[in-house]
N, CA, C and O atoms as a DFTB+ gen file, in Angstrom:
832 C
 N C O
     1  1      87.096     118.704     109.748
     2  2      86.810     120.050     109.254
     3  2      87.449     121.122     110.132
     4  3      87.881     122.165     109.641
     5  1      87.503     120.852     111.441
     6  2      88.068     121.865     112.331
     7  2      89.518     122.156     111.964
     8  3      89.942     123.311     111.999
     9  1      90.279     121.130     111.614
    10  2      91.673     121.355     111.202
    11  2      91.741     122.202     109.928
    12  3      92.621     123.051     109.791
    13  1      90.812     121.970     109.003
    14  2      90.757     122.782     107.794
    15  2      90.513     124.251     108.144
    16  3      91.137     125.147     107.577
    17  1      89.600     124.481     109.079
    18  2      89.286     125.843     109.476
    19  2      90.464     126.503     110.188
    20  3      90.735     127.684     109.973
    21  1      91.170     125.741     111.041
    22  2      92.380     126.267     111.675
    23  2      93.357     126.756     110.604
    24  3      93.930     127.840     110.708
    25  1      93.528     125.927     109.577
    26  2      94.493     126.267     108.527
    27  2      94.055     127.494     107.725
    28  3      94.885     128.301     107.308
    29  1      92.749     127.624     107.516
    30  2      92.243     128.811     106.806
    31  2      92.472     130.062     107.643
    32  3      92.940     131.078     107.129
    33  1      92.145     129.992     108.923
    34  2      92.275     131.170     109.788
    35  2      93.729     131.566     109.995
    36  3      94.038     132.744     110.172
    37  1      94.619     130.584     109.973
    38  2      96.043     130.868     110.178
    39  2      96.770     131.229     108.889
    40  3      97.931     131.636     108.917
    41  1      96.079     131.077     107.752
    42  2      96.694     131.404     106.471
    43  2      97.464     130.259     105.840
    44  3      98.148     130.452     104.835
    45  1      97.362     129.066     106.420
    46  2      98.084     127.917     105.875
    47  2      97.351     127.295     104.689
    48  3      97.965     126.631     103.854
    49  1      96.041     127.511     104.620
    50  2      95.238     126.978     103.513
    51  2      94.519     128.116     102.817
    52  3      94.166     129.116     103.443
    53  1      94.306     127.960     101.525
    54  2      93.658     129.004     100.748
    55  2      92.141     128.910     100.865
    56  3      91.577     127.837     101.076
    57  1      91.510     130.052     100.723
    58  2      90.065     130.141     100.645
    59  2      89.777     131.279      99.677
    60  3      90.605     132.176      99.513
    61  1      88.639     131.254      99.047
    62  2      88.338     132.258      98.024
    63  2      88.461     133.682      98.575
    64  3      87.878     134.007      99.609
    65  1      89.216     134.517      97.881
    66  2      89.467     135.911      98.270
    67  2      90.093     136.024      99.665
    68  3      89.900     137.022     100.359
    69  1      90.832     135.011     100.062
    70  2      91.315     134.991     101.436
    71  2      92.675     135.607     101.675
    72  3      92.989     135.959     102.812
    73  1      93.496     135.751     100.646
    74  2      94.900     136.114     100.850
    75  2      95.077     137.421     101.619
    76  3      95.834     137.473     102.589
    77  1      94.386     138.471     101.194
    78  2      94.531     139.773     101.862
    79  2      94.018     139.703     103.296
    80  3      94.653     140.219     104.216
    81  1      92.876     139.069     103.479
    82  2      92.301     138.956     104.820
    83  2      93.227     138.148     105.723
    84  3      93.428     138.513     106.882
    85  1      93.789     137.067     105.216
    86  2      94.693     136.245     106.009
    87  2      95.961     137.006     106.384
    88  3      96.478     136.845     107.489
    89  1      96.462     137.832     105.472
    90  2      97.650     138.629     105.775
    91  2      97.371     139.596     106.921
    92  3      98.215     139.792     107.795
    93  1      96.188     140.196     106.912
    94  2      95.834     141.144     107.967
    95  2      95.618     140.429     109.293
    96  3      96.052     140.919     110.336
    97  1      94.952     139.270     109.268
    98  2      94.737     138.534     110.514
    99  2      96.067     138.089     111.103
   100  3      96.247     138.105     112.321
   101  1      96.988     137.696     110.249
   102  2      98.305     137.314     110.734
   103  2      99.013     138.479     111.405
   104  3      99.670     138.306     112.432
   105  1      98.879     139.666     110.824
   106  2      99.495     140.857     111.398
   107  2      98.862     141.208     112.739
   108  3      99.568     141.513     113.700
   109  1      97.522     141.165     112.808
   110  2      96.844     141.535     114.046
   111  2      97.043     140.502     115.145
   112  3      97.188     140.854     116.315
   113  1      97.049     139.222     114.770
   114  2      97.218     138.173     115.772
   115  2      98.625     138.197     116.355
   116  3      98.805     138.125     117.571
   117  1      99.615     138.300     115.484
   118  2     101.012     138.422     115.916
   119  2     101.382     137.366     116.948
   120  3     102.124     137.627     117.895
   121  1     100.842     136.157     116.737
   122  2     101.197     135.041     117.614
   123  2     100.502     135.045     118.960
   124  3     100.818     134.213     119.811
   125  1      99.548     135.971     119.182
   126  2      98.882     136.042     120.476
   127  2      97.381     135.860     120.308
   128  3      96.835     136.082     119.228
   129  1      96.721     135.453     121.390
   130  2      95.271     135.313     121.404
   131  2      94.744     135.953     122.690
   132  3      94.670     135.292     123.725
   133  1      94.376     137.246     122.627
   134  2      93.911     137.931     123.834
   135  2      92.638     137.308     124.382
   136  3      91.815     136.793     123.625
   137  1      92.479     137.356     125.694
   138  2      91.292     136.797     126.329
   139  2      90.069     137.640     125.999
   140  3      90.183     138.788     125.570
   141  1      88.897     137.050     126.208
   142  2      87.648     137.771     125.960
   143  2      87.545     138.986     126.876
   144  3      87.025     140.029     126.481
   145  1      88.047     138.842     128.107
   146  2      87.993     139.956     129.057
   147  2      88.826     141.135     128.558
   148  3      88.410     142.287     128.681
   149  1      89.993     140.851     127.999
   150  2      90.846     141.914     127.476
   151  2      90.201     142.560     126.251
   152  3      90.208     143.782     126.103
   153  1      89.638     141.713     125.370
   154  2      89.028     142.251     124.153
   155  2      87.768     143.064     124.442
   156  3      87.394     143.946     123.670
   157  1      87.123     142.756     125.559
   158  2      85.865     143.418     125.878
   159  2      86.104     144.780     126.534
   160  3      85.494     145.106     127.552
   161  1      86.983     145.555     125.945
   162  2      87.253     146.909     126.423
   163  2      87.426     147.831     125.224
   164  3      87.956     147.426     124.190
   165  1      86.976     149.073     125.370
   166  2      87.141     150.044     124.289
   167  2      88.623     150.315     124.050
   168  3      89.044     150.565     122.921
   169  1      89.410     150.261     125.126
   170  2      90.838     150.546     124.997
   171  2      91.502     149.531     124.076
   172  3      92.324     149.897     123.237
   173  1      91.145     148.245     124.231
   174  2      91.763     147.214     123.390
   175  2      91.442     147.456     121.918
   176  3      92.344     147.447     121.081
   177  1      90.180     147.669     121.597
   178  2      89.823     147.825     120.187
   179  2      90.391     149.112     119.615
   180  3      90.741     149.163     118.436
   181  1      90.488     150.159     120.440
   182  2      91.090     151.398     119.966
   183  2      92.540     151.167     119.587
   184  3      92.994     151.631     118.541
   185  1      93.277     150.446     120.439
   186  2      94.673     150.143     120.134
   187  2      94.784     149.267     118.891
   188  3      95.648     149.481     118.040
   189  1      93.899     148.279     118.799
   190  2      93.916     147.385     117.642
   191  2      93.628     148.160     116.365
   192  3      94.257     147.915     115.336
   193  1      92.684     149.092     116.423
   194  2      92.349     149.903     115.257
   195  2      93.536     150.756     114.833
   196  3      93.789     150.920     113.640
   197  1      94.259     151.295     115.795
   198  2      95.447     152.087     115.485
   199  2      96.497     151.228     114.785
   200  3      97.133     151.676     113.830
   201  1      96.680     149.997     115.258
   202  2      97.624     149.075     114.610
   203  2      97.168     148.755     113.189
   204  3      97.972     148.705     112.258
   205  1      95.865     148.541     113.044
   206  2      95.322     148.220     111.727
   207  2      95.518     149.387     110.767
   208  3      95.887     149.181     109.611
   209  1      95.277     150.605     111.230
   210  2      95.465     151.781     110.374
   211  2      96.930     151.902     109.952
   212  3      97.221     152.256     108.809
   213  1      97.840     151.613     110.862
   214  2      99.268     151.632     110.512
   215  2      99.550     150.635     109.385
   216  3     100.297     150.934     108.454
   217  1      98.947     149.455     109.480
   218  2      99.130     148.429     108.439
   219  2      98.513     148.897     107.120
   220  3      99.110     148.737     106.055
   221  1      97.316     149.474     107.200
   222  2      96.634     149.962     105.997
   223  2      97.498     150.984     105.278
   224  3      97.642     150.937     104.056
   225  1      98.070     151.903     106.037
   226  2      98.895     152.943     105.428
   227  2     100.174     152.373     104.833
   228  3     100.607     152.796     103.761
   229  1     100.783     151.407     105.530
   230  2     102.030     150.826     105.026
   231  2     101.804     150.003     103.767
   232  3     102.681     149.920     102.907
   233  1     100.626     149.393     103.659
   234  2     100.315     148.547     102.504
   235  2      99.494     149.278     101.439
   236  3      99.134     148.709     100.409
   237  1      99.206     150.567     101.717
   238  2      98.401     151.379     100.786
   239  2      97.038     150.730     100.503
   240  3      96.648     150.536      99.352
   241  1      96.340     150.407     101.574
   242  2      95.048     149.746     101.468
   243  2      93.857     150.691     101.620
   244  3      92.726     150.233     101.782
   245  1      94.099     152.011     101.568
   246  2      92.961     152.923     101.577
   247  2      92.204     152.804     100.259
   248  3      92.818     152.743      99.194
   249  1      90.894     152.772     100.325
   250  2      90.052     152.597      99.140
   251  2      89.056     153.740      99.067
   252  3      88.281     153.950     100.000
   253  1      89.071     154.478      97.968
   254  2      88.226     155.664      97.831
   255  2      87.166     155.533      96.733
   256  3      86.325     156.418      96.576
   257  1      87.202     154.439      95.979
   258  2      86.352     154.327      94.798
   259  2      84.966     153.778      95.147
   260  3      84.559     152.728      94.651
   261  1      84.253     154.502      96.003
   262  2      82.877     154.133      96.358
   263  2      81.946     155.217      95.826
   264  3      82.103     156.394      96.150
   265  1      80.991     154.818      95.021
   266  2      80.012     155.769      94.490
   267  2      78.853     155.850      95.487
   268  3      77.951     155.011      95.471
   269  1      78.884     156.854      96.344
   270  2      77.900     156.951      97.416
   271  2      76.502     157.268      96.893
   272  3      75.527     157.158      97.637
   273  1      76.392     157.656      95.640
   274  2      75.067     157.905      95.063
   275  2      74.320     156.602      94.789
   276  3      73.113     156.611      94.547
   277  1      75.046     155.477      94.828
   278  2      74.444     154.169      94.550
   279  2      74.030     153.444      95.829
   280  3      74.008     152.214      95.881
   281  1      73.707     154.212      96.843
   282  2      73.291     153.673      98.140
   283  2      72.059     152.777      97.988
   284  3      71.101     153.134      97.303
   285  1      72.099     151.605      98.639
   286  2      70.958     150.679      98.610
   287  2      70.286     150.606      99.970
   288  3      69.081     150.827     100.092
   289  1      71.081     150.290     100.996
   290  2      70.501     150.084     102.323
   291  2      71.604     150.101     103.368
   292  3      72.788     150.176     103.038
   293  1      71.203     150.031     104.628
   294  2      72.185     149.892     105.690
   295  2      71.547     149.259     106.912
   296  3      70.333     149.319     107.112
   297  1      72.406     148.646     107.727
   298  2      71.971     148.080     108.995
   299  2      72.843     148.657     110.089
   300  3      73.524     149.663     109.893
   301  1      72.816     148.011     111.243
   302  2      73.600     148.509     112.375
   303  2      75.086     148.468     112.092
   304  3      75.848     149.301     112.583
   305  1      75.498     147.482     111.286
   306  2      76.936     147.251     111.118
   307  2      77.500     147.683     109.780
   308  3      78.717     147.816     109.652
   309  1      76.657     147.908     108.767
   310  2      77.226     148.191     107.451
   311  2      76.289     148.983     106.560
   312  3      75.081     149.056     106.787
   313  1      76.898     149.580     105.524
   314  2      76.154     150.272     104.480
   315  2      76.408     149.544     103.162
   316  3      77.499     149.024     102.927
   317  1      75.394     149.515     102.315
   318  2      75.487     148.756     101.073
   319  2      75.275     149.697      99.886
   320  3      74.355     150.514      99.876
   321  1      76.157     149.559      98.877
   322  2      76.096     150.385      97.668
   323  2      76.173     149.481      96.439
   324  3      76.931     148.512      96.420
   325  1      75.400     149.796      95.436
   326  2      75.453     149.043      94.184
   327  2      76.699     149.457      93.405
   328  3      76.932     150.644      93.174
   329  1      77.495     148.471      93.005
   330  2      78.675     148.763      92.181
   331  2      78.324     148.686      90.705
   332  3      78.654     149.580      89.927
   333  1      77.651     147.605      90.331
   334  2      77.150     147.422      88.971
   335  2      76.096     146.326      89.027
   336  3      75.620     145.982      90.109
   337  1      75.730     145.783      87.893
   338  2      74.662     144.776      87.884
   339  2      75.093     143.446      88.499
   340  3      74.260     142.570      88.733
   341  1      76.387     143.295      88.760
   342  2      76.883     142.019      89.277
   343  2      77.365     142.061      90.721
   344  3      77.416     141.027      91.386
   345  1      77.720     143.247      91.215
   346  2      78.337     143.328      92.538
   347  2      77.781     144.481      93.365
   348  3      77.268     145.467      92.835
   349  1      77.901     144.324      94.681
   350  2      77.644     145.414      95.618
   351  2      78.913     145.658      96.426
   352  3      79.765     144.779      96.555
   353  1      79.022     146.869      96.966
   354  2      80.084     147.196      97.907
   355  2      79.462     147.352      99.281
   356  3      78.398     147.953      99.431
   357  1      80.136     146.804     100.281
   358  2      79.647     146.893     101.657
   359  2      80.715     147.531     102.534
   360  3      81.877     147.124     102.512
   361  1      80.312     148.529     103.300
   362  2      81.210     149.190     104.235
   363  2      80.837     148.735     105.641
   364  3      79.726     148.986     106.108
   365  1      81.770     148.067     106.311
   366  2      81.489     147.461     107.609
   367  2      82.484     147.962     108.643
   368  3      83.690     147.977     108.396
   369  1      81.975     148.375     109.811
   370  2      82.857     148.919     110.846
   371  2      83.144     147.927     111.974
   372  3      83.710     148.312     112.997
   373  1      82.770     146.676     111.808
   374  2      83.042     145.579     112.752
   375  2      82.377     145.790     114.106
   376  3      82.860     145.267     115.110
   377  1      81.288     146.538     114.158
   378  2      80.654     146.871     115.422
   379  2      80.116     145.636     116.156
   380  3      79.975     145.661     117.378
   381  1      79.817     144.560     115.422
   382  2      79.288     143.351     116.047
   383  2      80.369     142.549     116.775
   384  3      80.060     141.555     117.432
   385  1      81.622     142.965     116.667
   386  2      82.731     142.159     117.178
   387  2      83.559     142.903     118.214
   388  3      83.700     144.125     118.161
   389  1      84.103     142.144     119.157
   390  2      84.954     142.728     120.183
   391  2      86.282     143.190     119.607
   392  3      86.942     144.057     120.181
   393  1      86.676     142.619     118.480
   394  2      87.952     142.997     117.874
   395  2      87.852     142.899     116.364
   396  3      86.996     142.196     115.827
   397  1      88.749     143.622     115.680
   398  2      88.836     143.495     114.221
   399  2      89.275     142.087     113.849
   400  3      88.848     141.564     112.819
   401  1      90.111     141.468     114.658
   402  2      90.564     140.105     114.363
   403  2      89.376     139.149     114.311
   404  3      89.300     138.303     113.420
   405  1      88.452     139.277     115.260
   406  2      87.256     138.439     115.236
   407  2      86.442     138.688     113.970
   408  3      85.889     137.759     113.382
   409  1      86.375     139.943     113.562
   410  2      85.624     140.276     112.347
   411  2      86.260     139.633     111.112
   412  3      85.553     139.094     110.261
   413  1      87.581     139.687     111.011
   414  2      88.242     139.090     109.850
   415  2      88.119     137.568     109.868
   416  3      88.026     136.938     108.815
   417  1      88.118     136.977     111.062
   418  2      87.844     135.537     111.150
   419  2      86.455     135.247     110.594
   420  3      86.260     134.255     109.892
   421  1      85.494     136.106     110.906
   422  2      84.143     135.949     110.371
   423  2      84.147     135.950     108.847
   424  3      83.472     135.129     108.225
   425  1      84.896     136.858     108.244
   426  2      84.961     136.918     106.780
   427  2      85.532     135.625     106.200
   428  3      85.020     135.098     105.213
   429  1      86.589     135.124     106.818
   430  2      87.211     133.891     106.318
   431  2      86.266     132.704     106.468
   432  3      86.203     131.846     105.588
   433  1      85.532     132.653     107.576
   434  2      84.571     131.572     107.761
   435  2      83.453     131.660     106.727
   436  3      83.035     130.645     106.171
   437  1      82.976     132.866     106.473
   438  2      81.944     133.032     105.446
   439  2      82.454     132.535     104.098
   440  3      81.760     131.795     103.402
   441  1      83.651     132.936     103.738
   442  2      84.190     132.557     102.427
   443  2      84.436     131.060     102.329
   444  3      84.378     130.485     101.241
   445  1      84.707     130.433     103.457
   446  2      84.896     128.976     103.469
   447  2      83.554     128.257     103.280
   448  3      83.442     127.343     102.463
   449  1      82.552     128.676     104.035
   450  2      81.264     127.984     104.001
   451  2      80.390     128.410     102.817
   452  3      79.599     127.610     102.318
   453  1      80.524     129.652     102.367
   454  2      79.643     130.184     101.318
   455  2      80.459     130.852     100.209
   456  3      80.381     132.069     100.042
   457  1      81.229     130.090      99.459
   458  2      82.096     130.682      98.430
   459  2      81.351     131.394      97.315
   460  3      81.918     132.272      96.664
   461  1      80.083     131.034      97.075
   462  2      79.319     131.704      96.009
   463  2      79.100     133.180      96.298
   464  3      78.934     133.981      95.378
   465  1      79.099     133.538      97.578
   466  2      78.918     134.942      97.956
   467  2      80.112     135.423      98.779
   468  3      79.961     136.225      99.700
   469  1      81.286     134.928      98.437
   470  2      82.495     135.267      99.196
   471  2      82.749     136.771      99.188
   472  3      82.502     137.455      98.195
   473  1      83.246     137.266     100.316
   474  2      83.626     138.675     100.423
   475  2      85.029     138.882      99.871
   476  3      85.948     138.129     100.196
   477  1      85.190     139.894      99.043
   478  2      86.518     140.307      98.590
   479  2      86.857     141.630      99.273
   480  3      86.182     142.635      99.050
   481  1      87.883     141.631     100.090
   482  2      88.285     142.843     100.798
   483  2      89.062     143.742      99.846
   484  3      90.164     143.400      99.415
   485  1      88.476     144.903      99.519
   486  2      89.108     145.829      98.578
   487  2      90.027     146.822      99.282
   488  3      90.976     147.328      98.684
   489  1      89.749     147.094     100.533
   490  2      90.539     148.066     101.274
   491  2      89.726     148.632     102.412
   492  3      88.822     147.978     102.933
   493  1      90.058     149.870     102.800
   494  2      89.411     150.498     103.954
   495  2      89.156     151.974     103.662
   496  3      89.817     152.591     102.827
   497  1      88.182     152.512     104.372
   498  2      87.916     153.935     104.302
   499  2      87.647     154.451     105.704
   500  3      87.200     153.702     106.574
   501  1      87.919     155.729     105.923
   502  2      87.726     156.340     107.235
   503  2      86.734     157.485     107.086
   504  3      86.993     158.447     106.363
   505  1      85.605     157.380     107.766
   506  2      84.568     158.396     107.671
   507  2      84.197     158.874     109.070
   508  3      83.764     158.084     109.910
   509  1      84.368     160.157     109.312
   510  2      84.051     160.758     110.607
   511  2      84.738     160.001     111.736
   512  3      84.136     159.714     112.771
   513  1      86.015     159.683     111.515
   514  2      86.854     158.991     112.496
   515  2      86.391     157.566     112.799
   516  3      86.726     157.008     113.844
   517  1      85.625     156.987     111.887
   518  2      85.221     155.579     112.013
   519  2      85.839     154.808     110.863
   520  3      85.687     155.181     109.700
   521  1      86.540     153.724     111.195
   522  2      87.193     152.903     110.180
   523  2      86.218     151.865     109.636
   524  3      85.548     151.170     110.400
   525  1      86.145     151.767     108.316
   526  2      85.282     150.785     107.662
   527  2      86.109     149.901     106.724
   528  3      86.979     150.390     106.004
   529  1      85.831     148.613     106.743
   530  2      86.345     147.721     105.714
   531  2      85.440     147.856     104.496
   532  3      84.219     147.927     104.633
   533  1      86.035     147.891     103.301
   534  2      85.268     147.975     102.059
   535  2      85.321     146.610     101.380
   536  3      86.390     146.123     101.011
   537  1      84.153     146.008     101.226
   538  2      84.052     144.648     100.707
   539  2      83.235     144.619      99.425
   540  3      82.257     145.351      99.280
   541  1      83.645     143.772      98.506
   542  2      82.862     143.540      97.284
   543  2      82.243     142.150      97.378
   544  3      82.889     141.190      97.798
   545  1      80.981     142.066      96.978
   546  2      80.275     140.785      97.045
   547  2      79.334     140.673      95.850
   548  3      78.827     141.677      95.349
   549  1      79.109     139.453      95.406
   550  2      78.189     139.223      94.291
   551  2      76.793     139.743      94.637
   552  3      76.300     139.547      95.748
   553  1      76.172     140.403      93.672
   554  2      74.806     140.896      93.846
   555  2      73.827     139.775      93.517
   556  3      73.892     139.177      92.443
   557  1      72.925     139.499      94.447
   558  2      71.945     138.422      94.258
   559  2      70.586     139.044      93.988
   560  3      70.028     139.732      94.842
   561  1      70.062     138.802      92.811
   562  2      68.728     139.285      92.441
   563  2      67.705     138.249      92.886
   564  3      67.602     137.177      92.290
   565  1      66.955     138.565      93.925
   566  2      66.039     137.567      94.473
   567  2      64.878     137.313      93.503
   568  3      64.427     138.214      92.795
   569  1      64.414     136.066      93.493
   570  2      63.274     135.696      92.658
   571  2      62.084     135.247      93.500
   572  3      60.979     135.067      92.988
   573  1      62.325     135.069      94.804
   574  2      61.237     134.670      95.690
   575  2      61.642     134.946      97.134
   576  3      62.824     135.089      97.449
   577  1      60.635     135.018      98.004
   578  2      60.890     135.232      99.420
   579  2      61.555     133.994     100.014
   580  3      61.205     132.868      99.662
   581  1      62.497     134.200     100.898
   582  2      63.197     133.079     101.524
   583  2      62.319     132.403     102.565
   584  3      61.726     133.059     103.421
   585  1      62.245     131.090     102.477
   586  2      61.525     130.267     103.444
   587  2      62.496     129.918     104.565
   588  3      63.437     129.153     104.349
   589  1      62.282     130.467     105.756
   590  2      63.219     130.253     106.856
   591  2      63.241     128.805     107.336
   592  3      64.209     128.380     107.968
   593  1      62.196     128.048     107.049
   594  2      62.222     126.611     107.369
   595  2      63.247     125.890     106.493
   596  3      63.899     124.948     106.941
   597  1      63.384     126.335     105.250
   598  2      64.405     125.767     104.370
   599  2      65.801     126.095     104.894
   600  3      66.712     125.271     104.818
   601  1      65.957     127.310     105.428
   602  2      67.242     127.688     106.010
   603  2      67.571     126.770     107.181
   604  3      68.702     126.297     107.299
   605  1      66.598     126.516     108.042
   606  2      66.807     125.618     109.186
   607  2      67.210     124.222     108.714
   608  3      68.115     123.609     109.279
   609  1      66.540     123.727     107.686
   610  2      66.849     122.393     107.165
   611  2      68.256     122.354     106.586
   612  3      69.003     121.401     106.810
   613  1      68.610     123.393     105.843
   614  2      69.949     123.459     105.247
   615  2      71.014     123.511     106.329
   616  3      72.013     122.797     106.257
   617  1      70.802     124.351     107.323
   618  2      71.784     124.478     108.391
   619  2      71.906     123.179     109.189
   620  3      73.011     122.771     109.547
   621  1      70.783     122.535     109.466
   622  2      70.807     121.268     110.214
   623  2      71.574     120.200     109.454
   624  3      72.299     119.404     110.050
   625  1      71.413     120.183     108.136
   626  2      72.124     119.203     107.315
   627  2      73.628     119.427     107.345
   628  3      74.409     118.530     107.026
   629  1      74.028     120.644     107.734
   630  2      75.452     120.969     107.800
   631  2      75.949     121.106     109.238
   632  3      76.996     121.701     109.495
   633  1      75.177     120.542     110.171
   634  2      75.627     120.455     111.553
   635  2      75.326     121.652     112.427
   636  3      75.792     121.713     113.565
   637  1      74.550     122.617     111.922
   638  2      74.211     123.816     112.692
   639  2      72.763     123.711     113.164
   640  3      71.837     123.670     112.354
   641  1      72.579     123.668     114.472
   642  2      71.252     123.517     115.057
   643  2      70.700     124.881     115.454
   644  3      71.406     125.712     116.026
   645  1      69.420     125.095     115.139
   646  2      68.765     126.337     115.486
   647  2      68.632     126.457     117.001
   648  3      68.054     125.582     117.646
   649  1      69.163     127.535     117.569
   650  2      69.133     127.719     119.015
   651  2      68.007     128.649     119.441
   652  3      67.344     128.412     120.451
   653  1      67.793     129.707     118.668
   654  2      66.689     130.625     118.930
   655  2      66.530     131.519     117.707
   656  3      67.504     131.842     117.027
   657  1      65.300     131.911     117.439
   658  2      65.027     132.815     116.324
   659  2      65.815     132.414     115.072
   660  3      65.557     131.355     114.501
   661  1      66.776     133.247     114.635
   662  2      67.548     132.962     113.419
   663  2      69.022     132.705     113.722
   664  3      69.896     132.981     112.901
   665  1      69.282     132.166     114.926
   666  2      70.651     131.901     115.368
   667  2      70.909     130.398     115.421
   668  3      70.012     129.604     115.706
   669  1      72.174     130.024     115.138
   670  2      72.530     128.610     115.028
   671  2      73.854     128.332     115.740
   672  3      74.665     129.228     115.970
   673  1      74.039     127.044     116.079
   674  2      75.275     126.642     116.746
   675  2      75.699     125.265     116.247
   676  3      74.890     124.345     116.131
   677  1      77.002     125.154     115.952
   678  2      77.575     123.858     115.575
   679  2      78.404     123.368     116.752
   680  3      79.503     123.863     117.003
   681  1      77.860     122.381     117.475
   682  2      78.507     121.885     118.690
   683  2      79.830     121.208     118.389
   684  3      80.775     121.326     119.169
   685  1      79.914     120.505     117.279
   686  2      81.146     119.790     116.931
   687  2      82.289     120.761     116.651
   688  3      83.435     120.494     117.011
   689  1      81.981     121.879     116.013
   690  2      83.010     122.852     115.660
   691  2      83.181     123.957     116.703
   692  3      84.244     124.572     116.789
   693  1      82.135     124.209     117.494
   694  2      82.198     125.324     118.430
   695  2      82.053     126.658     117.734
   696  3      82.735     127.625     118.070
   697  1      81.143     126.705     116.745
   698  2      80.931     127.923     115.959
   699  2      79.474     128.365     116.074
   700  3      78.553     127.563     115.915
   701  1      79.282     129.650     116.350
   702  2      77.963     130.264     116.375
   703  2      77.757     131.018     115.059
   704  3      78.672     131.671     114.558
   705  1      76.557     130.921     114.512
   706  2      76.201     131.670     113.303
   707  2      74.857     132.329     113.559
   708  3      73.853     131.647     113.760
   709  1      74.839     133.655     113.551
   710  2      73.641     134.391     113.947
   711  2      73.030     135.205     112.803
   712  3      73.652     135.463     111.773
   713  1      71.784     135.591     113.048
   714  2      71.098     136.606     112.229
   715  2      70.755     136.128     110.823
   716  3      70.807     136.909     109.872
   717  1      70.410     134.872     110.687
   718  2      70.084     134.348     109.358
   719  2      68.601     134.550     109.046
   720  3      67.866     133.588     108.821
   721  1      68.176     135.802     109.037
   722  2      66.798     136.111     108.662
   723  2      66.701     136.280     107.150
   724  3      67.693     136.127     106.436
   725  1      65.496     136.597     106.665
   726  2      65.265     136.568     105.216
   727  2      65.831     137.758     104.464
   728  3      65.644     137.854     103.251
   729  1      66.522     138.672     105.147
   730  2      67.253     139.719     104.431
   731  2      68.733     139.386     104.321
   732  3      69.459     139.986     103.529
   733  1      69.169     138.426     105.121
   734  2      70.568     137.999     105.085
   735  2      70.762     136.683     104.337
   736  3      71.879     136.347     103.942
   737  1      69.680     135.946     104.143
   738  2      69.693     134.742     103.297
   739  2      68.660     134.966     102.203
   740  3      67.461     135.034     102.476
   741  1      69.124     135.079     100.972
   742  2      68.245     135.380      99.851
   743  2      68.007     134.133      99.006
   744  3      68.785     133.180      99.042
   745  1      66.919     134.162      98.250
   746  2      66.589     133.025      97.387
   747  2      66.522     133.478      95.935
   748  3      65.783     134.399      95.587
   749  1      67.304     132.817      95.106
   750  2      67.289     133.081      93.672
   751  2      67.143     131.752      92.946
   752  3      67.967     130.852      93.110
   753  1      66.101     131.635      92.152
   754  2      65.836     130.401      91.390
   755  2      65.862     129.173      92.297
   756  3      66.428     128.135      91.956
   757  1      65.234     129.326      93.461
   758  2      65.056     128.246      94.434
   759  2      66.362     127.824      95.120
   760  3      66.421     126.762      95.740
   761  1      67.400     128.649      95.010
   762  2      68.680     128.373      95.660
   763  2      68.921     129.421      96.747
   764  3      68.709     130.614      96.530
   765  1      69.366     128.959      97.920
   766  2      69.659     129.870      99.027
   767  2      71.038     130.501      98.845
   768  3      72.009     129.822      98.512
   769  1      71.103     131.811      99.072
   770  2      72.377     132.534      99.030
   771  2      72.553     133.289     100.350
   772  3      71.732     134.129     100.717
   773  1      73.624     132.976     101.040
   774  2      73.914     133.612     102.324
   775  2      74.776     134.844     102.049
   776  3      75.957     134.727     101.720
   777  1      74.175     136.017     102.187
   778  2      74.880     137.240     101.790
   779  2      75.425     138.026     102.978
   780  3      76.379     138.788     102.825
   781  1      74.839     137.852     104.146
   782  2      75.340     138.510     105.354
   783  2      75.327     137.501     106.485
   784  3      74.266     137.015     106.876
   785  1      76.485     137.188     107.007
   786  2      76.585     136.214     108.082
   787  2      77.349     136.827     109.252
   788  3      78.179     137.720     109.078
   789  1      77.049     136.327     110.435
   790  2      77.727     136.782     111.654
   791  2      78.228     135.546     112.382
   792  3      77.503     134.935     113.167
   793  1      79.480     135.186     112.111
   794  2      80.102     134.022     112.742
   795  2      80.834     134.442     114.012
   796  3      81.466     135.497     114.066
   797  1      80.733     133.593     115.028
   798  2      81.524     133.767     116.244
   799  2      82.205     132.436     116.584
   800  3      81.602     131.368     116.485
   801  1      83.465     132.529     116.984
   802  2      84.193     131.352     117.431
   803  2      84.131     131.279     118.950
   804  3      84.488     132.241     119.629
   805  1      83.683     130.153     119.491
   806  2      83.636     129.980     120.935
   807  2      84.975     129.421     121.424
   808  3      85.828     129.037     120.624
   809  1      85.144     129.383     122.736
   810  2      86.353     128.798     123.296
   811  2      86.510     127.342     122.880
   812  3      87.628     126.852     122.721
   813  1      85.371     126.645     122.700
   814  2      85.423     125.234     122.299
   815  2      86.069     125.057     120.931
   816  3      86.680     124.022     120.664
   817  1      85.941     126.050     120.068
   818  2      86.549     125.932     118.749
   819  2      88.065     125.765     118.853
   820  3      88.666     125.005     118.094
   821  1      88.678     126.482     119.802
   822  2      90.134     126.495     119.904
   823  2      90.672     125.291     120.673
   824  3      91.886     125.122     120.789
   825  1      89.774     124.452     121.199
   826  2      90.218     123.262     121.921
   827  2      90.420     122.116     120.955
   828  3      89.543     121.817     120.144
   829  1      91.575     121.472     121.040
   830  2      91.859     120.353     120.140
   831  2      91.083     119.123     120.584
   832  3      91.185     118.069     119.956
C-alpha cells in the first residue's frame, strides 16, 4: 500500500478528484523535500504561499462562486457553506499544517482512503490577506449519532491504532490521522462517513 500512496502523492497514480491537487503538489514540491525545521518557520510558509498564488494566477484558479449567505459552521481551520442539497463548500487556510504541500498531501490521502467523501478542489479565494482553498464535498445528512467505538473498530481493522482521544497511527505506513470525533465522522443509515480528516506523514512514511 505504501507504494500506492507514493504514486498517488507523486501524481503517478490516479485518485478521485486528484488531478488538480497532484498538479499543484508537483509544482510546490519541485523535486525537493524541505526538512521539518525549515518548514516550521513563518518565512517558509509565506514564501510557499507566494509561489502558490503565482501558480493560481497563472492557471486562473481563483474561485469566487461562494454563496456566503449559506454559511453552516466553522472550525479553527475552515468555514463550511451549503452549496445545494448534495454538496457543501469548504474554505480551508491550511492552518493545521506547516506547509501547503503537507495540506495537499492530506487531501490526496483523504481521497485515497475515503473516496465517498472525496474533496474536489475548485480553486482558491483570498480574504483579508488570507489564502483559502475552496473545496467541494458530498453533503452527508446524518441519521444517527456516531458511535466512536465503531470508529475505533473500523480504524483498527484498517491498521490504524487509537493513540489518544480521537487520534490514530498506522505504524506500517507511518501515517497519523487525527481529530476523528463525532463531528468529523458522521453516520448515515448505519454507515460511517469521514468528512473531515487531518492526515500527517511521519518521517517513517518516506523510508523505503
